[in-house]
C-alpha positions in Angstrom: 147.1 86.4 -3.3 150.8 86.9 -2.2 152.8 90.0 -2.5 156.3 90.7 -3.0 158.4 92.4 -0.8 162.1 93.6 0.2 164.5 92.9 2.7 168.2 94.4 2.8 170.3 92.0 4.7 174.3 92.2 5.3 176.1 89.0 3.9 180.0 89.2 4.6 180.0 92.8 5.2 177.8 93.2 1.7 174.7 94.9 1.4 172.2 92.7 -0.7 168.5 93.6 -1.4 166.4 90.4 -1.5 163.0 90.5 -3.2 160.9 88.0 -1.6 157.7 86.2 -1.9 158.1 84.7 1.3 160.3 84.5 4.1 163.3 82.5 4.3 165.4 80.8 6.6 169.3 81.0 7.0 169.6 77.3 5.8 167.7 78.7 3.0 170.6 81.9 2.2 173.5 79.2 3.1 171.8 76.6 0.0 171.9 79.1 -2.2 175.2 80.5 -1.8 177.0 77.4 -0.8 174.9 74.3 -1.7 175.2 71.7 1.1 178.9 72.4 2.2 179.3 71.3 5.6 182.4 73.1 6.6 180.3 76.5 7.4 180.4 78.6 10.3 177.3 80.9 10.6 177.4 84.3 12.6 174.2 85.6 12.8 173.9 89.7 14.1 176.9 88.4 16.1 176.0 85.5 17.3 177.3 81.6 16.4 174.7 79.8 15.2 174.8 75.9 15.4 173.8 74.0 12.3 170.9 72.3 13.5 169.4 76.1 14.4 169.6 77.2 10.7 166.5 75.9 9.5 164.6 77.7 12.3 165.6 81.6 11.9 164.4 83.4 9.5 166.1 86.6 8.1 164.8 89.7 8.7 165.8 93.2 7.1 169.4 94.6 8.4 170.3 91.3 9.9 173.9 90.7 9.4 175.4 87.3 8.5 179.1 86.0 8.6 179.7 83.0 6.8 183.0 81.5 7.5 184.2 79.0 5.6 186.5 75.8 7.6 189.7 75.7 5.2 192.3 72.1 6.3 195.9 72.6 5.2 199.5 71.9 6.7 
């Protein structure tokens, strides 16, 4: 029997309480918020995380995630 648990995270400076059934990765968070946007830079606990690592890092309570989208223009 799996139990639900709650973690608190900060995404772009805003506090969220996530009720989860299992631990989720940074990749899951990005997919939920942005779909498959390829023009994103991810700052996780004040470190830039390369895209190939997003699926290897599980978020924990009190993590700080900053998501920056890249916009082109002229």
